[in-house]
N, C-alpha and C positions, 0 to 999 in steps of 0.2 A: 851677599852678607847677610840679607833678611832672612834667607833660608838656614843659615848657619846659626842664627840667633834662635829661630823657630826650633831647630833640631835640639839646640843645647837646652832651651828653656822647658821644652814639653818632656823631658826625660822624668819619669815617675819619680825616681830617687831626688832628684832636685826639688820637684814640686812637693813631695812629702815633707821634705826637710824645710822647706819654706812656709809650708802651712802649719807644720809643728812650732816653728818659731813665731809666727803670727799669732797662733793660739797662747802661747806663753806669754807673748808681749801684751796681748789683751788681758789676760788673766791677771797679770801684775800691773795693770794700768800704765803700760810703757816706761814703768821705773827701770832704766838701764842698769842701775846697780843689781837690782834684784834679778833681773833677766841674766845677766852676766853670772851671777852667783849660781843660780839654778841651773844655767847651762853648763858650768864648770863641774858642779856636783853631778849632774847626769852623765857627763862625759867620762868623769872619774869612775863612776860605778859601772859603766859600760866597759871601760878598759880593764878595771878589775875582774869583771866576770869573764872577760875575753882572755885575760892572762891566766885566770885559775883554770879555766877550761883547756887552755893550752898544755898547763902544766899537768892536769889531771890526764890528758891525753898522752903526755910523755910518761906518766906513771901507769898507763894502760888501764885507768879507771874510767868508768862511763861518766860522761858530763851531763849535767841536767841544766 
């Protein structure tokens, strides 16, 4: 069980996500309402960019 936890915890994608969240929480003084709002806005921007890129790919236009 310990090895399973160690393998899951030390994945770079998970560690970077946790570090990003901690940096955001420290920047906003652990105000969870602000942290939630900023996280939602960032994820909405990411999804918008991803969908726009997918649509441009559908239209055969270069995605930047």
